[in-house]
C-alpha positions as CSV (number, residue, x, y, z in Angstrom):
1,M,84.8,-93.0,125.1
2,W,83.1,-94.8,122.3
3,I,80.0,-95.5,124.4
4,V,79.8,-91.8,125.2
5,L,80.2,-91.0,121.5
6,F,77.6,-93.6,120.4
7,L,75.0,-92.2,122.8
8,A,75.9,-88.7,121.8
9,G,75.6,-89.7,118.2
10,L,72.1,-91.1,118.7
11,A,71.1,-87.8,120.3
12,G,73.0,-85.5,117.9
13,C,73.4,-87.3,114.6
14,R,70.4,-89.6,114.9
15,A,71.7,-92.7,113.1
16,E,68.2,-93.9,112.3
17,A,66.9,-90.7,110.9
18,P,65.1,-91.1,107.5
19,P,67.0,-90.3,104.3
20,Q,67.4,-86.6,103.9
21,T,66.6,-84.4,100.9
22,P,69.3,-81.7,100.2
23,A,67.2,-78.8,101.7
24,T,66.9,-80.5,105.1
25,A,70.5,-80.0,106.2
26,T,69.8,-77.3,108.7
27,R,72.6,-77.9,111.2
28,I,75.9,-77.9,109.4
29,V,79.4,-78.3,110.9
30,S,82.4,-77.1,108.8
31,L,85.8,-78.6,109.5
32,A,88.0,-76.2,107.4
33,P,88.2,-72.4,106.8
34,N,87.7,-72.7,103.0
35,L,84.7,-75.0,103.5
36,T,83.2,-72.4,105.9
37,E,83.7,-69.7,103.3
38,I,82.0,-71.8,100.7
39,L,79.0,-72.5,102.9
40,F,78.6,-68.8,103.7
41,A,79.0,-67.8,100.0
42,L,76.2,-70.2,99.2
43,G,73.9,-68.4,101.6
44,L,74.1,-71.1,104.2
45,G,75.5,-69.1,107.1
46,D,72.4,-69.4,109.2
47,R,72.6,-73.2,109.0
48,V,76.3,-73.4,110.1
49,V,76.2,-74.2,113.8
50,A,80.0,-74.9,114.4
51,V,83.3,-74.3,112.7
52,T,87.0,-74.9,113.4
53,Q,89.0,-72.3,115.3
54,D,90.7,-70.9,112.2
55,S,87.5,-70.2,110.4
56,N,87.6,-66.4,110.5
57,W,85.8,-65.3,107.3
58,P,83.3,-64.0,106.9
59,P,83.3,-62.2,110.3
60,E,80.1,-63.9,111.3
61,A,81.8,-67.3,111.0
62,A,84.3,-66.5,113.7
63,K,81.3,-66.1,116.1
64,R,80.2,-69.7,115.7
65,P,81.1,-72.3,118.4
66,H,84.5,-74.1,117.7
67,V,85.0,-77.8,117.3
68,G,88.8,-77.9,117.5
69,T,91.3,-76.9,114.8
70,F,91.7,-77.7,111.1
71,W,94.4,-80.3,111.8
72,Q,92.8,-81.6,115.1
73,P,89.0,-81.4,115.0
74,N,87.4,-82.5,118.3
75,I,84.9,-85.4,117.6
76,E,83.1,-84.9,120.9
77,A,82.5,-81.2,120.1
78,V,81.4,-82.1,116.5
79,V,78.8,-84.6,117.8
80,G,77.8,-82.2,120.6
81,A,76.8,-79.6,117.9
82,R,74.0,-82.0,116.9
83,P,74.7,-81.7,113.2
84,D,72.7,-83.2,110.4
85,L,75.6,-82.6,108.0
86,V,79.4,-82.4,108.6
87,V,81.5,-81.1,105.8
88,T,85.1,-82.3,105.8
89,L,88.2,-82.3,103.6
90,A,89.7,-85.5,102.2
91,F,93.2,-85.4,103.8
92,G,94.2,-88.0,106.4
93,Q,93.0,-86.7,109.8
94,Q,89.7,-85.3,108.5
95,R,88.9,-88.4,106.3
96,E,89.5,-90.6,109.3
97,L,87.3,-88.4,111.5
98,A,84.5,-88.5,108.9
99,E,84.6,-92.3,108.9
100,R,84.3,-92.4,112.7
101,L,81.4,-90.0,112.5
102,R,79.6,-92.0,109.9
103,G,80.1,-95.0,112.2
104,I,77.9,-93.4,114.8
105,G,75.3,-92.1,112.3
106,C,76.6,-88.7,111.4
107,R,75.9,-87.7,107.8
108,C,79.2,-86.4,106.3
109,L,80.2,-84.9,103.0
110,T,84.0,-85.2,102.2
111,V,85.4,-83.1,99.4
112,K,88.9,-82.9,98.0
113,I,90.3,-79.4,97.3
114,D,93.9,-79.4,96.2
115,H,93.5,-77.6,92.9
116,V,91.3,-75.0,91.3
117,A,89.3,-77.6,89.3
118,E,88.6,-79.5,92.5
119,L,87.4,-76.3,94.2
120,Y,84.8,-75.9,91.5
121,A,83.8,-79.5,91.9
122,A,83.6,-79.2,95.7
123,I,81.3,-76.1,95.4
124,E,79.1,-78.1,93.1
125,Q,79.0,-81.0,95.5
126,I,78.2,-78.8,98.5
127,G,75.5,-77.0,96.5
128,A,73.9,-80.3,95.4
129,T,74.0,-81.7,99.0
130,T,72.5,-78.6,100.6
131,G,69.9,-77.6,98.0
132,T,71.8,-74.6,96.7
133,A,72.9,-76.0,93.3
134,G,71.7,-72.8,91.6
135,R,73.8,-70.6,93.9
136,A,76.8,-72.8,93.5
137,A,76.6,-72.5,89.7
138,V,76.4,-68.7,89.9
139,L,79.3,-68.6,92.3
140,I,81.5,-70.8,90.1
141,D,80.6,-68.7,87.0
142,R,81.5,-65.5,88.8
143,M,84.8,-66.9,90.0
144,R,85.7,-68.2,86.5
145,A,84.9,-64.9,85.0
146,D,87.0,-63.0,87.5
147,L,90.0,-65.3,87.0
148,A,89.6,-65.0,83.2
149,T,89.8,-61.2,83.5
150,I,92.9,-61.3,85.7
151,E,94.6,-63.8,83.4
152,K,93.7,-61.6,80.3
153,D,95.1,-58.5,82.0
154,A,98.4,-60.2,82.9
155,G,101.4,-59.0,81.0
156,S,103.5,-61.2,78.7
157,A,106.8,-60.9,80.7
158,R,106.1,-63.9,83.0
159,P,108.4,-63.0,85.9
160,K,109.8,-65.9,88.0
161,V,108.1,-66.2,91.4
162,L,109.4,-68.0,94.4
163,W,106.4,-68.9,96.7
164,V,107.7,-69.4,100.2
165,V,105.7,-71.7,102.5
166,Q,108.0,-71.4,105.5
167,R,111.5,-70.1,106.3
168,Q,112.7,-72.5,109.0
169,P,113.5,-74.7,107.3
170,L,113.0,-73.0,104.0
171,R,110.3,-74.7,102.0
172,V,108.6,-73.5,98.9
173,A,105.7,-74.3,96.6
174,G,106.7,-76.5,93.7
175,T,104.7,-77.5,90.6
176,E,101.5,-79.5,90.9
177,T,100.3,-77.2,93.7
178,F,97.5,-74.7,93.8
179,A,100.1,-72.0,94.5
180,D,101.7,-72.8,91.1
181,E,98.2,-72.5,89.5
182,M,97.8,-69.1,91.2
183,I,101.2,-67.9,89.9
184,R,100.3,-68.9,86.4
185,L,96.8,-67.4,86.5
186,A,98.4,-64.1,87.8
187,G,100.8,-63.9,84.9
188,G,104.0,-65.4,86.4
189,Q,106.0,-68.6,86.3
190,N,107.2,-70.7,89.2
191,A,110.9,-70.0,89.8
192,M,111.4,-73.6,90.9
193,G,110.5,-75.3,87.7
194,S,109.6,-79.0,87.8
195,T,109.8,-80.5,91.3
196,I,109.4,-84.0,92.7
197,Q,107.9,-82.9,95.9
198,K,104.9,-80.6,96.0
199,Y,106.4,-78.4,98.7
200,P,110.2,-79.1,98.6
201,P,112.7,-78.0,101.2
202,I,115.4,-76.0,99.5
203,G,118.8,-74.5,100.4
204,I,120.2,-71.0,99.8
205,E,122.1,-72.3,96.7
206,Q,118.8,-73.3,95.1
207,V,117.3,-69.9,95.9
208,V,120.2,-68.2,94.2
209,A,120.2,-70.5,91.2
210,S,116.4,-70.1,90.7
211,A,117.0,-66.3,90.4
212,P,113.4,-65.3,91.3
213,D,112.1,-61.9,90.2
214,V,109.5,-62.0,93.0
215,I,109.5,-63.6,96.4
216,L,106.1,-64.1,97.9
217,E,105.3,-65.1,101.4
218,P,101.7,-65.5,102.5
219,S,101.2,-64.4,106.1
220,M,99.8,-67.0,108.4
221,G,97.7,-67.1,111.5
222,G,96.6,-63.4,111.4
223,A,100.1,-62.2,111.6
224,D,100.7,-58.4,111.7
225,L,101.7,-57.6,108.1
226,A,104.0,-54.7,108.9
227,S,106.0,-56.8,111.4
228,A,106.0,-59.8,109.0
229,R,107.4,-57.5,106.2
230,E,110.2,-56.3,108.4
231,Q,111.1,-59.8,109.4
232,A,111.1,-60.8,105.7
233,R,113.3,-57.9,104.8
234,Q,115.9,-58.8,107.4
235,Y,115.8,-62.5,106.4
236,W,116.3,-62.0,102.7
237,S,118.8,-59.1,103.0
238,A,121.5,-61.8,103.3
239,L,121.0,-62.7,99.6
240,P,121.5,-59.4,97.8
241,S,122.4,-61.1,94.5
242,V,118.9,-62.6,94.2
243,P,117.0,-60.3,91.7
244,A,113.9,-60.1,93.9
245,V,116.0,-59.0,96.9
246,R,118.2,-56.7,94.9
247,D,115.1,-54.9,93.4
248,G,113.1,-54.8,96.6
249,R,110.4,-57.3,95.4
250,V,109.9,-59.4,98.5
251,Y,106.2,-59.3,99.3
252,I,104.2,-60.5,102.3
253,I,100.6,-61.0,101.2
254,D,97.3,-61.9,103.0
255,G,97.6,-65.6,103.6
256,D,93.9,-66.1,104.2
257,K,93.2,-64.9,100.6
258,A,96.3,-66.4,99.0
259,S,96.4,-69.8,100.8
260,R,92.8,-70.8,100.9
261,L,91.2,-72.5,98.0
262,G,87.7,-71.0,98.5
263,P,85.4,-68.3,97.1
264,R,88.0,-65.6,97.6
265,L,90.4,-67.3,95.2
266,P,90.1,-64.4,92.6
267,E,91.0,-61.9,95.3
268,G,94.1,-64.0,96.2
269,V,95.1,-64.3,92.5
270,R,94.6,-60.5,92.1
271,L,97.0,-59.9,95.0
272,V,99.6,-62.1,93.3
273,A,99.0,-60.4,89.9
274,E,99.6,-57.0,91.4
275,V,103.1,-57.8,92.6
276,I,103.9,-59.8,89.4
277,R,102.8,-56.9,87.3
278,D,105.1,-54.6,89.3
279,A,108.0,-56.9,88.6
280,G,107.1,-57.2,84.9
281,A,107.3,-53.5,84.6
282,G,111.1,-53.6,85.3
283,P,113.2,-51.8,87.9
């Protein structure tokens, strides 16, 4: 397979190509939905030649050829797209793939986006690499201004929010996560308090003890929101003593906006702020 990849790399990634200036990245492959959104937000949509299957925003991105999934990108498909720039995230699978791609001559940019500050830094890096530094600065300024407005408009009540990552087994967002940052920006506090793990599994007893005023579940994989809300209602009805359940404040929100650290971050925080504001107003 490596012989095939090497030959494909020579044709597609051109290991011996001369050093590139930022503006010459004309065939970009994106390996994550939030990276795709950043590229399009910087006006680079016409240069994006391939994306992962879960890159569904903006709508034009979904029409690009796919190179596998976020968790399992397909190296042959990436090379076959003949990129002159591959943008990846820094977690295990993608970092390893980027090293393999570099080994056959593909130019890669790997960015780490686990927190809001890292999102801004990644936008700057992508802008600098693609000749869109000015647009990147404008985008960051706009995002910061929007988030500042949301934070300013948040009430002082600081309701406790339980951010549910999955139900089976039950796992939630702890501190030191971007979900925790979103909760705080939106005017709430994490019902879990300090945690050792970023996304700890918890039991029913811990849910009851945390006494959340709001339970948030981002929808995943384009799930039907109405169906997801009914499933959530049935699941949480077994805990009527929990304030969020008792007061009917279990919310399913758009996971693409709330779970992607990308240009639509202010929209996601605004969604969270709306339900937190409702809880802060009291029963």
